N, C-alpha and C positions, 0 to 999 in steps of 0.2 A: 702684330703677333706672329711669331715664327710658326706656330702650329696651325694657324688659320681657324682655330676654335674661338667662338665668341667668349667674351669675358663673363665673369660671374653675374653681372647686372644687366647683361644684354638680353632684351626680350627676343625670343626665338619662336617661330611658328613652323610646325610640321604639317603640311597639307597632304593627307593620305588620300589615295584613290579609293572610292567606295567599291570599285571592282578591281581588286589587285591583280597584277600580272606577276606571278612569282610570290615570294615571301612578303609579308606586310612590312611596310617601312617602319623602322625603329630608330630612335636617337637616344643615346644615353645621357645627354646633357639636359638640364632643366628646360622645359619648353611647354608651349600650348599646342595641342594637336586638334585638328579638325578634319572631317572627311569631306571630300568634294565628289560630285557626281562623275561617273566615268572611270576610265582606267588611267594609268600614268601618262598616257599620251592625250586622250580626249579631254581630260580635265583642263588642259591648257589649249585645246583646240575647240571642239564642239561645245564644251561646257565652260569656256573661258569667262563668260559673263558671270556665271554663278560663282566660279572660283575667285574671280576678282572681287566680287561683292563680299564674299566671306573674308577675304584678306583685308579689305577696306574696313569692314565692321570690326575686325580684331584690332586694327590700328587705331580706330576711333575710340575703342573701349580702353585705351591706354596701353595696349600691347604688353600686358603683364606676362612675365615668364612663367 
């Protein structure tokens, strides 16, 4: 794809930080959103286990858009 945007049937997950730094994350395309502990940095550092478990759960549930 030239635009880099997912196709209409591509499941997408937006992982928002529970403690946002700046404006909250938004995405205009169809997606599933979930909140992860921490801010946009610590959700992938200090809270990586919880974030990873949430993504894994989403994938196992069929990753519905």
